[in-house]
DOGU-269601 format. One record per residue: x negated, y, z negated of N, C-alpha, C in turn; residue number from 1. Coordinates in steps of 0.02 Angstrom, whole numbers, always signed. Layout:
BEGIN
n.xx,n.yy,n.zz,ca.xx,ca.yy,ca.zz,c.xx,c.yy,c.zz,num
X,Y,Z,X,Y,Z,X,Y,Z,NUM $
...
end
This chain:
BEGIN
n.xx,n.yy,n.zz,ca.xx,ca.yy,ca.zz,c.xx,c.yy,c.zz,num
-42,-60,+0,+0,+0,+0,-44,+62,+0,1 $
-25,+110,+40,-58,+175,+38,-7,+229,+20,2 $
-26,+271,-29,+17,+326,-51,-18,+391,-33,3 $
+17,+432,+5,-10,+497,+27,+31,+551,-8,4 $
-2,+592,-49,+32,+647,-83,+39,+706,-35,5 $
+99,+713,-7,+111,+767,+40,+115,+834,+6,6 $
+143,+835,-55,+148,+895,-94,+151,+877,-168,7 $
+122,+919,-209,+118,+905,-281,+139,+965,-323,8 $
+170,+1014,-292,+189,+1075,-328,+260,+1075,-352,9 $
+276,+1125,-392,+344,+1133,-417,+386,+1170,-365,10 $
+446,+1191,-385,+496,+1216,-337,+473,+1279,-300,11 $
+430,+1319,-330,+405,+1379,-296,+341,+1367,-257,12 $
+311,+1308,-266,+246,+1295,-235,+192,+1336,-269,13 $
+131,+1325,-247,+73,+1363,-272,+28,+1381,-212,14 $
+9,+1446,-207,+25,+1500,-252,+98,+1522,-247,15 $
+124,+1550,-301,+191,+1579,-302,+189,+1646,-266,16 $
+239,+1659,-225,+241,+1722,-187,+234,+1781,-235,17 $
+186,+1825,-221,+177,+1886,-259,+141,+1879,-325,18 $
+124,+1818,-345,+93,+1808,-411,+20,+1829,-411,19 $
+0,+1861,-465,-70,+1879,-476,-102,+1835,-529,20 $
-67,+1781,-549,-96,+1735,-598,-161,+1706,-570,21 $
-213,+1698,-611,-277,+1673,-587,-272,+1606,-552,22 $
-227,+1562,-575,-221,+1497,-541,-193,+1506,-471,23 $
-146,+1552,-463,-119,+1566,-397,-170,+1597,-351,24 $
-220,+1631,-379,-273,+1662,-339,-334,+1617,-330,25 $
-330,+1556,-356,-386,+1509,-352,-405,+1495,-279,26 $
-470,+1486,-268,-494,+1465,-201,-504,+1390,-196,27 $
-492,+1354,-250,-496,+1281,-250,-434,+1254,-214,28 $
-444,+1217,-160,-388,+1192,-121,-343,+1146,-162,29 $
-369,+1116,-215,-328,+1073,-257,-276,+1113,-297,30 $
-286,+1179,-301,-238,+1222,-335,-186,+1251,-288,31 $
-187,+1231,-225,-138,+1253,-176,-90,+1195,-163,32 $
-28,+1202,-185,+18,+1145,-188,+83,+1160,-151,33 $
+100,+1118,-103,+165,+1119,-71,+216,+1084,-116,34 $
+279,+1087,-97,+331,+1056,-138,+324,+980,-138,35 $
+344,+949,-193,+328,+880,-208,+361,+830,-161,36 $
+320,+785,-133,+343,+731,-89,+286,+682,-80,37 $
+303,+619,-66,+251,+570,-49,+272,+530,+12,38 $
+222,+507,+48,+230,+463,+106,+198,+396,+86,39 $
+235,+342,+93,+212,+276,+72,+210,+229,+132,40 $
+153,+199,+144,+147,+146,+194,+141,+80,+156,41 $
+189,+35,+167,+197,-23,+124,+227,-81,+163,42 $
+188,-133,+173,+212,-194,+204,+247,-181,+270,43 $
+216,-139,+311,+244,-124,+377,+295,-68,+378,44 $
+313,-42,+320,+361,+13,+315,+325,+79,+307,45 $
+355,+131,+334,+332,+200,+325,+389,+238,+293,46 $
+382,+254,+229,+437,+282,+189,+419,+351,+163,47 $
+469,+394,+162,+461,+461,+134,+505,+466,+72,48 $
+476,+491,+17,+516,+507,-42,+523,+583,-45,49 $
+584,+607,-35,+603,+677,-35,+578,+712,+28,50 $
+617,+762,+47,+606,+797,+111,+619,+870,+98,51 $
+570,+904,+70,+579,+973,+48,+565,+1024,+102,52 $
+564,+1088,+83,+557,+1142,+131,+489,+1145,+166,53 $
+439,+1109,+141,+373,+1107,+173,+364,+1046,+217,54 $
+418,+1009,+231,+414,+946,+267,+377,+951,+333,55 $
+394,+1000,+375,+362,+1005,+441,+287,+1013,+434,56 $
+266,+1058,+391,+194,+1069,+380,+161,+1006,+354,57 $
+194,+971,+308,+166,+910,+280,+157,+856,+332,58 $
+204,+849,+377,+199,+799,+430,+141,+815,+478,59 $
+132,+879,+494,+78,+898,+540,+10,+888,+507,60 $
+4,+907,+444,-61,+901,+410,-79,+827,+399,61 $
-30,+786,+381,-44,+716,+367,-48,+673,+430,62 $
-26,+701,+487,-24,+664,+550,+21,+603,+546,63 $
+75,+609,+508,+123,+555,+504,+159,+547,+571,64 $
+158,+488,+598,+186,+476,+664,+253,+440,+663,65 $
+271,+412,+605,+332,+373,+601,+361,+373,+531,66 $
+426,+379,+525,+460,+370,+462,+517,+321,+473,67 $
+519,+269,+434,+573,+219,+440,+634,+236,+397,68 $
+624,+274,+343,+680,+291,+299,+658,+346,+251,69 $
+707,+384,+227,+696,+435,+177,+733,+416,+113,70 $
+699,+417,+57,+729,+404,-9,+731,+470,-47,71 $
+788,+486,-75,+796,+549,-112,+800,+536,-187,72 $
+760,+575,-224,+764,+572,-297,+825,+610,-323,73 $
+839,+668,-293,+897,+709,-313,+907,+764,-262,74 $
+957,+806,-275,+982,+852,-224,+953,+922,-226,75 $
+908,+938,-272,+882,+1006,-276,+844,+1025,-213,76 $
+846,+1090,-197,+822,+1113,-132,+748,+1097,-120,77 $
+707,+1098,-172,+636,+1083,-160,+624,+1010,-142,78 $
+677,+969,-146,+671,+898,-127,+712,+880,-65,79 $
+752,+928,-40,+798,+912,+15,+799,+961,+73,80 $
+772,+1021,+64,+784,+1075,+111,+752,+1065,+180,81 $
+711,+1014,+188,+679,+1002,+253,+717,+955,+299,82 $
+778,+936,+281,+812,+884,+319,+819,+900,+393,83 $
+830,+963,+411,+838,+980,+482,+776,+963,+523,84 $
+718,+965,+490,+655,+955,+527,+638,+882,+540,85 $
+683,+836,+522,+672,+765,+541,+687,+752,+614,86 $
+708,+803,+651,+731,+794,+720,+681,+754,+764,87 $
+616,+770,+762,+570,+732,+806,+572,+656,+792,88 $
+581,+637,+729,+585,+566,+713,+650,+536,+737,89 $
+704,+575,+734,+769,+551,+760,+766,+541,+835,90 $
+728,+584,+870,+721,+574,+942,+685,+508,+957,91 $
+645,+485,+910,+609,+421,+919,+654,+362,+903,92 $
+689,+364,+847,+722,+304,+821,+798,+309,+820,93 $
+826,+367,+835,+898,+376,+828,+914,+399,+757,94 $
+966,+372,+728,+986,+393,+662,+934,+374,+610,95 $
+916,+423,+567,+868,+411,+514,+903,+381,+453,96 $
+884,+322,+430,+913,+295,+368,+893,+339,+308,97 $
+942,+360,+270,+929,+399,+209,+964,+364,+150,98 $
+928,+361,+94,+951,+325,+35,+955,+374,-23,99 $
+1014,+376,-55,+1025,+424,-110,+1085,+403,-151,100 $
+1090,+431,-211,+1150,+424,-250,+1209,+457,-213,101 $
+1270,+435,-229,+1329,+463,-196,+1332,+539,-205,102 $
+1318,+563,-265,+1321,+635,-278,+1271,+673,-235,103 $
+1213,+644,-227,+1161,+676,-186,+1181,+675,-112,104 $
+1209,+619,-89,+1231,+616,-20,+1287,+666,-7,105 $
+1332,+674,-55,+1386,+723,-47,+1357,+794,-41,106 $
+1306,+808,-80,+1274,+874,-77,+1241,+885,-9,107 $
+1206,+834,+15,+1174,+839,+82,+1227,+849,+136,108 $
+1281,+812,+131,+1335,+817,+181,+1365,+887,+181,109 $
+1371,+918,+123,+1398,+985,+119,+1350,+1037,+149,110 $
+1286,+1031,+132,+1237,+1080,+152,+1215,+1071,+225,111 $
+1216,+1009,+248,+1194,+993,+317,+1251,+958,+353,112 $
+1310,+990,+354,+1368,+958,+383,+1358,+938,+456,113 $
+1320,+977,+493,+1308,+963,+564,+1265,+900,+574,114 $
+1224,+883,+524,+1183,+823,+528,+1227,+761,+520,115 $
+1278,+766,+478,+1322,+709,+464,+1382,+706,+511,116 $
+1391,+756,+553,+1450,+759,+596,+1454,+699,+642,117 $
+1515,+674,+653,+1526,+618,+699,+1560,+640,+763,118 $
+1588,+700,+764,+1621,+726,+823,+1594,+796,+839,119 $
+1595,+814,+903,+1573,+881,+925,+1504,+897,+898,120 $
+1459,+850,+902,+1392,+859,+877,+1351,+905,+923,121 $
+1311,+948,+892,+1264,+987,+931,+1211,+940,+959,122 $
+1195,+944,+1024,+1151,+893,+1055,+1082,+886,+1022,123 $
+1054,+940,+995,+987,+935,+966,+985,+922,+892,124 $
+1044,+912,+861,+1046,+903,+789,+1017,+835,+769,125 $
+984,+832,+711,+962,+766,+686,+1023,+725,+665,126 $
+1014,+660,+660,+1067,+616,+640,+1042,+569,+586,127 $
+1085,+552,+539,+1065,+509,+483,+1112,+450,+476,128 $
+1086,+398,+445,+1124,+338,+428,+1125,+333,+352,129 $
+1180,+354,+319,+1181,+358,+246,+1184,+289,+213,130 $
+1146,+280,+159,+1148,+220,+117,+1155,+244,+45,131 $
+1209,+224,+12,+1222,+247,-56,+1188,+200,-106,132 $
+1151,+228,-152,+1115,+190,-202,+1152,+188,-268,133 $
+1142,+133,-304,+1166,+123,-372,+1104,+114,-415,134 $
+1097,+156,-466,+1037,+154,-508,+1027,+86,-542,135 $
+1080,+46,-546,+1075,-19,-580,+1061,-77,-532,136 $
+1055,-63,-468,+1047,-117,-419,+987,-105,-374,137 $
+946,-157,-365,+892,-154,-316,+922,-148,-247,138 $
+883,-122,-200,+905,-118,-131,+848,-139,-86,139 $
+864,-153,-23,+815,-179,+23,+811,-135,+86,140 $
+750,-126,+110,+738,-94,+174,+695,-141,+214,141 $
+722,-167,+268,+686,-214,+311,+654,-271,+270,142 $
+695,-302,+229,+675,-361,+189,+627,-347,+132,143 $
+614,-283,+117,+573,-267,+59,+618,-238,+4,144 $
+607,-262,-57,+650,-243,-113,+620,-184,-151,145 $
+663,-134,-165,+644,-74,-202,+691,-69,-262,146 $
+663,-52,-320,+704,-45,-380,+712,+29,-397,147 $
+775,+54,-398,+786,+122,-422,+782,+124,-498,148 $
+760,+181,-524,+752,+191,-596,+790,+254,-614,149 $
+837,+248,-660,+874,+308,-681,+831,+353,-725,150 $
+828,+416,-707,+788,+466,-743,+835,+524,-760,151 $
+824,+557,-816,+863,+617,-832,+819,+679,-822,152 $
+842,+722,-777,+810,+785,-761,+850,+838,-798,153 $
+834,+849,-862,+880,+885,-905,+940,+841,-917,154 $
+1000,+865,-898,+1061,+825,-904,+1079,+791,-838,155 $
+1040,+802,-786,+1056,+775,-720,+1025,+707,-711,156 $
+1066,+658,-693,+1041,+590,-679,+1011,+588,-609,157 $
+947,+570,-604,+912,+567,-540,+878,+498,-535,158 $
+840,+487,-482,+808,+422,-472,+733,+427,-466,159 $
+699,+378,-497,+631,+360,-480,+634,+295,-442,160 $
+577,+270,-417,+577,+209,-377,+516,+166,-394,161 $
+528,+100,-394,+474,+52,-403,+466,+10,-340,162 $
+404,+8,-314,+385,-32,-257,+331,-81,-281,163 $
+348,-143,-289,+301,-192,-317,+273,-165,-383,164 $
+207,-152,-386,+175,-130,-448,+162,-54,-449,165 $
+196,-18,-406,+190,+55,-402,+256,+88,-420,166 $
+254,+138,-465,+313,+174,-485,+303,+248,-473,167 $
+354,+278,-442,+353,+350,-427,+411,+384,-463,168 $
+394,+433,-506,+443,+470,-544,+425,+544,-540,169 $
+474,+586,-526,+463,+658,-529,+523,+691,-561,170 $
+513,+751,-588,+566,+791,-619,+597,+758,-680,171 $
+560,+715,-714,+587,+681,-773,+582,+725,-835,172 $
+632,+720,-878,+630,+747,-945,+642,+692,-997,173 $
+678,+640,-975,+695,+585,-1022,+708,+522,-981,174 $
+685,+465,-1008,+696,+400,-976,+744,+361,-1021,175 $
+804,+343,-998,+850,+305,-1041,+820,+238,-1062,176 $
+839,+215,-1121,+813,+151,-1147,+826,+93,-1099,177 $
+881,+97,-1063,+899,+42,-1018,+850,+33,-960,178 $
+809,+83,-948,+764,+81,-889,+693,+59,-905,179 $
+677,+52,-969,+607,+37,-987,+585,-31,-961,180 $
+630,-78,-955,+611,-144,-930,+587,-141,-858,181 $
+607,-90,-821,+585,-83,-751,+514,-55,-746,182 $
+485,-36,-803,+420,-2,-802,+364,-46,-830,183 $
+378,-110,-837,+327,-155,-864,+279,-178,-810,184 $
+216,-187,-832,+164,-219,-790,+156,-184,-722,185 $
+145,-119,-724,+133,-83,-662,+59,-63,-657,186 $
+35,-61,-596,-34,-42,-584,-42,+34,-582,187 $
+3,+67,-545,-4,+139,-534,+62,+173,-548,188 $
+59,+227,-587,+117,+267,-603,+106,+338,-579,189 $
+156,+367,-548,+157,+439,-533,+211,+470,-577,190 $
+193,+524,-613,+240,+555,-659,+229,+631,-659,191 $
+281,+668,-672,+276,+741,-670,+252,+771,-735,192 $
+217,+827,-730,+199,+868,-788,+196,+941,-764,193 $
+246,+979,-781,+255,+1045,-752,+204,+1096,-779,194 $
+194,+1095,-845,+153,+1147,-877,+131,+1124,-946,195 $
+98,+1167,-984,+76,+1151,-1052,+134,+1160,-1101,196 $
+169,+1215,-1097,+224,+1228,-1144,+285,+1185,-1126,197 $
+328,+1171,-1176,+388,+1131,-1163,+434,+1165,-1111,198 $
+472,+1123,-1076,+519,+1147,-1025,+584,+1109,-1035,199 $
+642,+1140,-1024,+706,+1105,-1039,+723,+1048,-993,200 $
+694,+1045,-932,+715,+993,-885,+657,+952,-856,201 $
+595,+967,-874,+537,+931,-849,+491,+912,-907,202 $
+455,+857,-899,+401,+842,-945,+349,+898,-942,203 $
+323,+916,-1001,+260,+954,-1001,+203,+904,-1004,204 $
+141,+929,-1008,+84,+883,-1005,+83,+836,-1065,205 $
+97,+860,-1124,+97,+817,-1184,+147,+760,-1177,206 $
+207,+776,-1152,+259,+725,-1144,+240,+674,-1090,207 $
+210,+699,-1036,+189,+653,-982,+135,+605,-1006,208 $
+87,+631,-1045,+33,+589,-1070,+60,+537,-1121,209 $
+109,+557,-1161,+139,+509,-1208,+176,+454,-1170,210 $
+210,+473,-1115,+244,+423,-1074,+194,+375,-1042,211 $
+139,+402,-1017,+87,+360,-987,+59,+312,-1039,212 $
+47,+336,-1098,+19,+294,-1151,+68,+238,-1169,213 $
+132,+251,-1167,+182,+200,-1183,+187,+148,-1127,214 $
+183,+169,-1065,+189,+124,-1008,+125,+84,-997,215 $
+68,+117,-1007,+2,+86,-1000,-11,+58,-929,216 $
-3,+100,-878,-23,+78,-811,-99,+76,-806,217 $
-124,+42,-755,-197,+43,-744,-220,+114,-727,218 $
-180,+149,-686,-196,+218,-669,-131,+258,-667,219 $
-137,+322,-682,-79,+367,-678,-99,+431,-643,220 $
-52,+458,-604,-64,+520,-567,-8,+569,-584,221 $
-27,+630,-598,+21,+682,-618,+39,+725,-557,222 $
+104,+738,-549,+128,+778,-493,+179,+829,-517,223 $
+210,+865,-471,+259,+918,-485,+230,+967,-535,224 $
+175,+998,-515,+133,+1039,-557,+145,+1113,-542,225 $
+155,+1153,-595,+161,+1225,-588,+95,+1259,-607,226 $
+89,+1323,-589,+26,+1358,-603,+13,+1364,-677,227 $
+66,+1360,-719,+56,+1367,-791,+21,+1307,-822,228 $
+12,+1253,-783,-27,+1197,-810,-101,+1215,-814,229 $
-123,+1259,-768,-192,+1280,-768,-229,+1259,-706,230 $
-294,+1274,-705,-336,+1256,-648,-346,+1181,-644,231 $
-342,+1154,-584,-349,+1082,-574,-412,+1055,-608,232 $
-468,+1086,-593,-532,+1059,-618,-535,+1059,-694,233 $
-511,+1112,-725,-514,+1116,-798,-466,+1066,-831,234 $
-405,+1061,-805,-357,+1015,-833,-382,+943,-826,235 $
-409,+926,-768,-433,+858,-757,-486,+838,-807,236 $
-528,+884,-827,-582,+869,-874,-556,+848,-942,237 $
-495,+869,-960,-467,+852,-1025,-421,+792,-1025,238 $
-414,+758,-968,-367,+701,-964,-401,+635,-982,239 $
-363,+586,-1005,-390,+519,-1016,-421,+492,-951,240 $
-467,+444,-959,-507,+422,-902,-467,+389,-846,241 $
-407,+364,-862,-366,+331,-811,-309,+375,-786,242 $
-311,+440,-802,-258,+486,-783,-288,+541,-739,243 $
-254,+555,-683,-280,+601,-634,-227,+651,-614,244 $
-247,+713,-604,-203,+761,-572,-201,+745,-497,245 $
-143,+732,-471,-137,+725,-399,-145,+794,-367,246 $
-162,+794,-303,-166,+857,-266,-143,+843,-195,247 $
-124,+895,-160,-99,+887,-92,-151,+852,-49,248 $
-128,+804,-9,-168,+765,+38,-212,+713,+5,249 $
-204,+702,-60,-237,+645,-92,-206,+581,-66,250 $
-248,+531,-51,-225,+466,-29,-253,+413,-77,251 $
-210,+368,-99,-232,+314,-142,-209,+247,-111,252 $
-251,+197,-118,-235,+130,-94,-223,+85,-155,253 $
-169,+46,-151,-150,+0,-205,-148,-70,-176,254 $
-188,-115,-204,-191,-184,-179,-124,-218,-187,255 $
-101,-254,-136,-39,-292,-140,-46,-352,-187,256 $
end
């Protein structure tokens, strides 16, 4: 499995427009973060988790040539606003399979009604094939099984995903007790840490590190990072030896 971090920033990205914060002015490319998304190549599948407003730029920089399906964690704009830009992939494969909770699919249908339209379609519009997910049930894409994980983003129920021994979670504030069994014996964990100070809907760094310590993956990568977390290089120096700050365009390989 190969995991490509297309974006590792929070909803405003980094640098934030107009900000004079030193982290936003950093010349270290690891401190320049597009909105959070990953591209996963796994057992012949090319999968995208979330499709935010930086999607087009992320596809060009990563040289991604194919997407077989898009999995959505939740409906917030920084995770969904790039849906119109899937058009080139639709021209290749036809309807793009998209997987999401019913609530999330309803939000997408409302915001991108022309994408979901079945009549009087605009000829150049992208097209999707909706698949509704249940947080309590595994699902399959081309004979490969994926386990959804219920996460609470504040009071909002969203999804993380497990692919074999790899787990991807973003925008978490709380993990229900019912989901902990899905987090056993994993090699690599991706988890969010927005900043140092507490936040009402996201893990801060202390909470993310406590979660990592409880799960005990072989390696953990932190994503969905805001400028208030600090400079990449400085923060990395203070992390446990098996914990890494992810950065845009980082690629990791996980043995099957």
